[in-house]
Kinemage of the C-alpha trace (Angstrom):
@kinemage 1
@onewidth
@group {chain A} dominant
@subgroup {mainchain}
@vectorlist {calphas} color= white
{ca unk a 1} P 104.975 41.775 33.210
{ca unk a 2} L 107.768 39.608 34.620
{ca unk a 3} L 111.058 39.148 32.829
{ca unk a 4} L 110.312 35.481 32.237
{ca unk a 5} L 107.052 36.230 30.388
{ca unk a 6} L 108.220 39.362 28.523
{ca unk a 7} L 110.163 37.440 25.868
{ca unk a 8} L 107.624 34.660 25.254
{ca unk a 9} L 106.028 34.297 21.856
{ca unk a 10} L 102.409 33.484 21.225
{ca unk a 11} L 103.410 29.860 20.659
{ca unk a 12} L 104.461 29.597 24.300
{ca unk a 13} L 100.911 30.361 25.639
{ca unk a 14} L 98.441 27.589 26.517
{ca unk a 15} L 94.943 27.419 27.998
{ca unk a 16} L 96.253 27.978 31.508
{ca unk a 17} L 97.198 31.523 30.543
{ca unk a 18} L 93.609 32.454 29.602
{ca unk a 19} L 91.531 33.943 32.403
{ca unk a 20} L 87.826 33.207 32.088
{ca unk a 21} L 85.303 35.154 34.163
{ca unk a 22} L 83.262 32.847 36.348
{ca unk a 23} L 79.627 32.416 35.370
{ca unk a 24} L 76.931 33.925 37.538
{ca unk a 25} L 75.645 31.331 39.948
{ca unk a 26} L 72.249 33.011 40.652
{ca unk a 27} L 69.241 31.073 39.505
{ca unk a 28} L 67.277 32.423 36.531
{ca unk a 29} L 64.141 34.363 37.441
{ca unk a 30} L 61.106 32.120 37.523
{ca unk a 31} L 57.938 32.983 35.632
{ca unk a 32} L 55.779 31.484 38.337
{ca unk a 33} L 53.900 33.974 40.450
{ca unk a 34} L 52.167 33.393 43.794
{ca unk a 35} L 48.435 32.754 43.570
{ca unk a 36} L 47.605 34.601 46.792
{ca unk a 37} L 44.774 32.182 47.432
{ca unk a 38} L 44.578 33.364 51.030
{ca unk a 39} L 44.233 37.066 50.155
{ca unk a 40} L 41.474 39.018 51.907
{ca unk a 41} L 39.212 41.578 50.206
{ca unk a 42} L 39.344 45.155 51.539
{ca unk a 43} L 38.298 48.683 50.585
{ca unk a 44} L 40.783 51.539 50.258
{ca unk a 45} L 39.691 54.312 52.634
{ca unk a 46} L 42.750 56.607 52.775
{ca unk a 47} L 45.906 57.330 50.775
{ca unk a 48} L 48.930 59.014 52.306
{ca unk a 49} L 52.448 59.143 50.837
{ca unk a 50} L 52.738 55.650 49.436
{ca unk a 51} L 50.618 54.029 52.118
{ca unk a 52} L 47.067 52.863 51.552
{ca unk a 53} L 44.691 52.549 54.486
{ca unk a 54} L 42.274 49.682 53.915
{ca unk a 55} L 39.234 48.332 55.776
{ca unk a 56} L 38.689 44.575 55.709
{ca unk a 57} L 35.326 43.596 54.240
{ca unk a 58} L 35.161 40.225 56.045
{ca unk a 59} L 36.623 38.415 59.035
{ca unk a 60} L 40.151 37.156 58.358
{ca unk a 61} L 43.115 35.604 60.212
{ca unk a 62} L 45.567 38.162 61.547
{ca unk a 63} L 48.291 36.190 59.766
{ca unk a 64} L 47.386 33.500 57.245
{ca unk a 65} L 50.755 31.784 57.809
{ca unk a 66} L 49.993 31.366 61.528
{ca unk a 67} L 46.611 29.708 62.257
{ca unk a 68} L 46.966 30.611 65.956
{ca unk a 69} L 47.358 34.346 65.298
{ca unk a 70} L 43.692 35.132 65.964
{ca unk a 71} L 40.946 36.714 63.858
{ca unk a 72} L 40.658 40.288 62.605
{ca unk a 73} L 36.970 41.233 62.372
{ca unk a 74} L 35.453 42.913 59.337
{ca unk a 75} L 36.126 46.624 59.411
{ca unk a 76} L 39.658 46.299 60.809
{ca unk a 77} L 41.868 49.101 59.467
{ca unk a 78} L 45.203 47.972 58.074
{ca unk a 79} L 48.066 49.917 56.511
{ca unk a 80} L 49.234 48.542 53.160
{ca unk a 81} L 51.952 48.993 50.590
{ca unk a 82} L 51.742 48.136 46.911
{ca unk a 83} L 53.010 44.775 45.650
{ca unk a 84} L 55.602 45.066 42.891
{ca unk a 85} L 53.430 42.963 40.571
{ca unk a 86} L 50.889 45.802 40.403
{ca unk a 87} L 53.386 48.063 38.661
{ca unk a 88} L 52.353 51.700 38.527
{ca unk a 89} L 48.619 51.075 38.319
{ca unk a 90} L 46.828 53.870 40.131
{ca unk a 91} L 44.651 53.046 43.136
{ca unk a 92} L 42.179 55.538 44.607
{ca unk a 93} L 39.825 55.796 47.554
{ca unk a 94} L 36.908 53.429 47.069
{ca unk a 95} L 38.866 50.763 45.168
{ca unk a 96} L 38.312 47.130 46.161
{ca unk a 97} L 41.596 45.248 46.588
{ca unk a 98} L 43.004 41.955 47.883
{ca unk a 99} L 45.544 42.178 50.693
{ca unk a 100} L 47.947 39.714 52.349
{ca unk a 101} L 50.369 39.912 55.271
{ca unk a 102} L 49.833 41.204 58.785
{ca unk a 103} L 46.121 42.016 59.042
{ca unk a 104} L 46.039 42.555 62.777
{ca unk a 105} L 45.619 46.295 62.401
{ca unk a 106} L 48.281 47.097 64.980
{ca unk a 107} L 50.146 50.426 64.541
{ca unk a 108} L 53.349 48.802 63.242
{ca unk a 109} L 51.680 46.183 61.043
{ca unk a 110} L 52.147 46.383 57.261
{ca unk a 111} L 50.165 44.404 54.692
{ca unk a 112} L 50.483 44.270 50.906
{ca unk a 113} L 47.944 44.996 48.195
{ca unk a 114} L 48.335 42.216 45.641
{ca unk a 115} L 45.251 42.621 43.417
{ca unk a 116} L 43.001 45.433 42.232
{ca unk a 117} L 39.399 44.492 41.449
{ca unk a 118} L 37.550 45.817 38.427
{ca unk a 119} L 35.722 49.064 39.181
{ca unk a 120} L 31.931 49.212 38.950
{ca unk a 121} L 31.867 53.000 38.576
{ca unk a 122} L 34.438 55.777 38.293
{ca unk a 123} L 33.649 59.431 38.974
{ca unk a 124} L 36.040 61.583 36.953
{ca unk a 125} L 36.689 65.271 36.439
{ca unk a 126} L 39.220 67.438 34.639
{ca unk a 127} L 40.705 70.763 35.699
{ca unk a 128} L 38.793 72.469 32.879
{ca unk a 129} L 37.219 71.621 29.532
{ca unk a 130} L 40.544 71.790 27.694
{ca unk a 131} L 42.534 69.593 30.084
{ca unk a 132} L 43.079 66.094 28.612
{ca unk a 133} L 44.141 64.627 31.971
{ca unk a 134} L 41.291 62.929 33.842
{ca unk a 135} L 41.336 62.931 37.631
{ca unk a 136} L 39.512 60.147 39.421
{ca unk a 137} L 37.486 61.555 42.316
{ca unk a 138} L 36.347 58.218 43.740
{ca unk a 139} L 35.860 54.622 42.579
{ca unk a 140} L 32.941 52.220 43.100
{ca unk a 141} L 30.517 54.872 44.386
{ca unk a 142} L 26.857 54.410 43.471
{ca unk a 143} L 25.727 57.852 44.667
{ca unk a 144} L 27.024 61.404 44.433
{ca unk a 145} L 25.981 63.809 47.185
{ca unk a 146} L 26.355 67.354 45.841
{ca unk a 147} L 26.718 69.572 48.905
{ca unk a 148} L 25.766 73.221 48.350
{ca unk a 149} L 25.435 75.983 50.939
{ca unk a 150} L 22.363 78.199 50.867
{ca unk a 151} L 24.727 81.122 51.469
{ca unk a 152} L 28.297 81.932 52.527
{ca unk a 153} L 29.550 80.852 50.017
{ca unk a 154} L 26.569 81.508 47.744
{ca unk a 155} L 25.215 78.558 45.724
{ca unk a 156} L 26.353 78.296 42.099
{ca unk a 157} L 24.024 76.721 39.548
{ca unk a 158} L 26.860 76.080 37.098
{ca unk a 159} L 28.794 73.904 39.517
{ca unk a 160} L 25.723 71.801 40.355
{ca unk a 161} L 24.906 71.373 36.661
{ca unk a 162} L 28.433 70.176 35.897
{ca unk a 163} L 28.425 67.785 38.860
{ca unk a 164} L 25.113 66.373 37.611
{ca unk a 165} L 26.589 65.846 34.135
{ca unk a 166} L 29.561 63.984 35.620
{ca unk a 167} L 27.243 61.812 37.723
{ca unk a 168} L 24.980 60.914 34.807
{ca unk a 169} L 28.002 60.131 32.625
{ca unk a 170} L 29.429 57.818 35.300
{ca unk a 171} L 26.137 56.019 35.921
{ca unk a 172} L 25.960 57.342 39.497
{ca unk a 173} L 22.756 58.536 41.165
{ca unk a 174} L 23.022 62.239 42.158
{ca unk a 175} L 21.505 63.662 45.350
{ca unk a 176} L 21.489 67.377 46.156
{ca unk a 177} L 22.066 68.447 49.770
{ca unk a 178} L 21.602 72.053 50.920
{ca unk a 179} L 23.441 73.178 54.054
{ca unk a 180} L 23.290 76.410 56.088
{ca unk a 181} L 19.520 76.593 55.665
{ca unk a 182} L 19.424 78.457 58.993
{ca unk a 183} L 21.116 81.407 57.251
{ca unk a 184} L 19.078 81.546 53.999
{ca unk a 185} L 16.086 79.877 52.380
{ca unk a 186} L 17.224 77.402 49.676
{ca unk a 187} L 13.759 76.937 48.100
{ca unk a 188} L 14.319 79.174 45.065
{ca unk a 189} L 17.628 77.493 44.283
{ca unk a 190} L 16.134 73.985 44.492
{ca unk a 191} L 13.280 74.797 42.088
{ca unk a 192} L 15.799 75.140 39.243
{ca unk a 193} L 16.337 71.360 39.211
{ca unk a 194} L 12.771 70.078 39.600
{ca unk a 195} L 12.641 68.845 36.007
{ca unk a 196} L 15.430 66.327 36.609
{ca unk a 197} L 13.610 64.353 39.347
{ca unk a 198} L 16.662 65.071 41.471
{ca unk a 199} L 16.373 64.038 45.130
{ca unk a 200} L 17.051 67.082 47.303
{ca unk a 201} L 17.560 67.245 51.062
{ca unk a 202} L 17.826 70.320 53.276
{ca unk a 203} L 20.228 69.588 56.116
{ca unk a 204} L 21.138 72.720 58.048
{ca unk a 205} L 22.648 72.673 61.511
{ca unk a 206} L 19.168 72.762 63.077
{ca unk a 207} L 17.718 70.068 60.790
{ca unk a 208} L 17.803 66.357 61.675
{ca unk a 209} L 19.850 64.000 59.494
{ca unk a 210} L 17.201 61.247 59.391
{ca unk a 211} L 15.979 62.084 55.876
{ca unk a 212} L 19.513 62.282 54.514
{ca unk a 213} L 20.444 58.950 56.107
{ca unk a 214} L 17.582 57.242 54.256
{ca unk a 215} L 19.432 58.071 51.020
{ca unk a 216} L 22.915 57.195 52.302
{ca unk a 217} L 22.576 53.995 54.312
{ca unk a 218} L 23.399 50.887 52.299
{ca unk a 219} L 25.192 52.884 49.586
{ca unk a 220} L 28.684 54.148 48.802
{ca unk a 221} L 28.262 57.913 48.482
{ca unk a 222} L 30.861 60.439 47.369
{ca unk a 223} L 30.552 63.983 48.715
{ca unk a 224} L 31.651 66.904 46.561
{ca unk a 225} L 31.260 70.630 46.902
{ca unk a 226} L 33.078 73.913 47.134
{ca unk a 227} L 35.346 74.566 50.064
{ca unk a 228} L 33.385 76.104 52.907
{ca unk a 229} L 29.953 74.614 52.155
{ca unk a 230} L 30.079 72.418 55.268
{ca unk a 231} L 30.971 68.951 53.963
{ca unk a 232} L 33.200 68.081 56.923
{ca unk a 233} L 30.650 69.418 59.400
{ca unk a 234} L 28.005 67.282 57.742
{ca unk a 235} L 30.258 64.210 57.840
{ca unk a 236} L 30.902 64.721 61.555
{ca unk a 237} L 27.149 64.695 62.131
{ca unk a 238} L 26.683 61.542 60.072
{ca unk a 239} L 29.747 59.742 61.476
{ca unk a 240} L 30.488 61.150 64.958
{ca unk a 241} L 33.723 59.161 65.209
{ca unk a 242} L 35.105 60.753 62.025
{ca unk a 243} L 36.316 63.941 63.759
{ca unk a 244} L 36.970 65.697 60.448
{ca unk a 245} L 38.600 69.116 60.790
{ca unk a 246} L 36.300 72.092 60.207
{ca unk a 247} L 36.935 75.797 59.676
{ca unk a 248} L 35.237 79.140 59.141
{ca unk a 249} L 34.622 80.777 55.795
{ca unk a 250} L 36.986 83.674 55.065
{ca unk a 251} L 35.821 87.271 54.826
{ca unk a 252} L 35.751 87.069 51.017
{ca unk a 253} L 33.361 84.111 51.074
{ca unk a 254} L 35.862 81.328 50.457
{ca unk a 255} L 36.499 78.154 52.433
{ca unk a 256} L 39.763 77.339 54.175
{ca unk a 257} L 40.295 73.856 52.605
{ca unk a 258} L 40.301 72.084 55.960
{ca unk a 259} L 39.975 68.681 54.225
{ca unk a 260} L 43.203 67.995 52.365
{ca unk a 261} L 42.656 64.395 51.249
{ca unk a 262} L 39.783 62.046 50.474
{ca unk a 263} L 38.668 59.631 53.165
{ca unk a 264} L 35.985 56.920 53.223
{ca unk a 265} L 34.050 56.444 56.469
{ca unk a 266} L 31.529 53.772 57.385
{ca unk a 267} L 28.103 54.915 58.509
{ca unk a 268} L 26.833 53.475 61.818
{ca unk a 269} L 23.742 52.134 60.043
{ca unk a 270} L 25.674 50.649 57.111
{ca unk a 271} L 27.066 52.167 53.946
{ca unk a 272} L 30.033 54.437 53.272
{ca unk a 273} L 30.543 58.154 52.699
{ca unk a 274} L 33.650 59.533 50.982
{ca unk a 275} L 34.579 63.060 52.033
{ca unk a 276} L 36.762 64.825 49.463
{ca unk a 277} L 38.649 68.133 49.569
{ca unk a 278} L 36.780 71.209 48.354
{ca unk a 279} L 37.184 71.808 44.636
{ca unk a 280} L 37.126 75.053 42.657
{ca unk a 281} L 36.291 73.629 39.229
{ca unk a 282} L 34.659 70.623 37.618
{ca unk a 283} L 35.879 70.207 34.048
{ca unk a 284} L 34.037 67.855 31.701
{ca unk a 285} L 36.516 67.261 28.896
{ca unk a 286} L 35.894 63.492 29.211
{ca unk a 287} L 32.076 63.697 28.827
{ca unk a 288} L 30.103 63.593 25.570
{ca unk a 289} L 26.543 64.649 24.809
{ca unk a 290} L 25.556 61.037 24.152
{ca unk a 291} L 26.567 59.860 27.631
{ca unk a 292} L 24.427 62.550 29.272
{ca unk a 293} L 21.350 61.938 27.112
{ca unk a 294} L 21.633 58.169 27.654
{ca unk a 295} L 20.824 58.722 31.350
{ca unk a 296} L 17.227 59.702 30.390
{ca unk a 297} L 15.313 56.967 28.575
{ca unk a 298} L 12.551 59.208 27.175
{ca unk a 299} L 14.965 61.851 25.897
{ca unk a 300} L 17.260 59.204 24.456
{ca unk a 301} L 14.349 57.789 22.451
{ca unk a 302} L 13.540 61.246 21.091
{ca unk a 303} L 17.197 61.845 20.194
{ca unk a 304} L 17.051 58.957 17.699
{ca unk a 305} L 14.961 61.211 15.417
{ca unk a 306} L 17.432 64.116 15.541
{ca unk a 307} L 19.804 64.877 12.656
{ca unk a 308} L 23.370 63.636 12.874
{ca unk a 309} L 25.573 65.748 15.123
{ca unk a 310} L 22.671 67.329 16.990
{ca unk a 311} L 23.696 68.618 20.437
{ca unk a 312} L 20.045 69.005 21.574
{ca unk a 313} L 20.558 72.556 22.795
{ca unk a 314} L 17.841 73.931 20.531
{ca unk a 315} L 17.873 77.200 18.623
{ca unk a 316} L 20.187 78.789 17.627
{ca unk a 317} L 22.613 75.899 18.161
{ca unk a 318} L 20.619 73.080 16.537
{ca unk a 319} L 17.916 73.156 13.897
{ca unk a 320} L 15.331 70.399 13.477
{ca unk a 321} L 16.031 68.982 16.936
{ca unk a 322} L 13.390 66.374 17.794
{ca unk a 323} L 13.177 67.761 21.299
{ca unk a 324} L 11.771 71.024 19.889
{ca unk a 325} L 9.058 69.069 18.089
{ca unk a 326} L 8.191 67.312 21.360
{ca unk a 327} L 7.997 70.646 23.189
{ca unk a 328} L 5.562 71.975 20.583
{ca unk a 329} L 3.201 69.055 21.259
{ca unk a 330} L 3.589 68.964 25.049
{ca unk a 331} L 2.215 71.366 27.690
{ca unk a 332} L 4.905 73.589 29.150
{ca unk a 333} L 4.251 72.359 32.699
{ca unk a 334} L 4.404 68.636 31.803
{ca unk a 335} L 7.181 66.441 33.264
{ca unk a 336} L 8.672 65.852 29.783
{ca unk a 337} L 8.845 69.572 28.988
{ca unk a 338} L 10.445 70.378 32.349
{ca unk a 339} L 12.972 67.579 31.863
{ca unk a 340} L 13.908 68.777 28.353
{ca unk a 341} L 14.494 72.311 29.640
{ca unk a 342} L 16.514 71.059 32.614
{ca unk a 343} L 18.689 68.704 30.563
{ca unk a 344} L 19.302 71.438 28.004
{ca unk a 345} L 20.758 73.575 30.772
{ca unk a 346} L 23.115 70.697 31.562
{ca unk a 347} L 24.154 70.385 27.920
{ca unk a 348} L 24.753 74.134 27.659
{ca unk a 349} L 26.956 73.928 30.752
{ca unk a 350} L 28.766 70.987 29.152
{ca unk a 351} L 29.652 73.090 26.096
{ca unk a 352} L 30.660 76.200 28.016
{ca unk a 353} L 33.910 76.915 29.805
{ca unk a 354} L 32.923 80.122 31.567
{ca unk a 355} L 34.204 80.826 35.043
{ca unk a 356} L 30.678 80.863 36.486
{ca unk a 357} L 29.994 77.429 35.012
{ca unk a 358} L 33.182 76.065 36.454
{ca unk a 359} L 32.238 77.465 39.836
{ca unk a 360} L 35.480 79.380 40.306
{ca unk a 361} L 35.276 82.039 42.972
{ca unk a 362} L 36.390 85.401 41.662
{ca unk a 363} L 38.671 87.590 43.766
């Protein structure tokens, strides 16, 4: 402090001695948000480190701000980032989104995802039956193709049963596909699921894909199965341009996990297939008995006459189950009796957490 100011009393100060911090001149944040009226609808087909690969579902201008920029045809692949307005909402392969920005599809072009559409279906799984965290396998699929090898690795009934439960709970139509039929006969394995009216296709390397394509074309189909069953090989046959990596099964009968991320690919005849990495387990902590039974109209009607809390597994688990009364009045080879027995196997798998039911390969 200077000598002149050191001896001043408080009476000598005036308003010129008070320093006031200048007010911030930035404008207050507006509550108005852009409408994105020119956004284009697309499907998420890949996810990789904060970048979403999307395929346009209709023709759109390469740049909405520049009418002379040209037209990007439907199916153009664009790389997108997430708009800040979406927050931390999770987006998965199969989601339908609205995108804006550079839609030319050039290698350096970046677009933005600004809206996430409501999902029609969600296929979920958990790591095991005690894991509360649900993992979304794919969104907006209307079919689930369960790929099982006839041998090497050997087929596991428990895994198929759990995949069927997840499909019925999600409202998705399941289809069973047997590969490697040139190495073993899959007939005996397929007969275990006849009571469920489950479509089954044998598609070995020597078999044509025409029958399988009749189920896939015009649909969005998710593929699941153990590592090494031949999902990627099958996808390469269905979509030759996919060029998915393939590998041999190890000497202990396990796959090499050549597919490391999910990817949606468009079939030449229309429709989409979603190839996912091989999984070791299919937990069902998010599924209830009621959601499984609701997938079968005749069994759901019978369940209305069961006592409260009935799990429909029969003796010794449930007494006075209405399904047992129906079995007593129905021939053993009737469609209803076969369906009751088949669905009971699904419900038993739902309540078990054994390693065989989870489909975990043992070392």
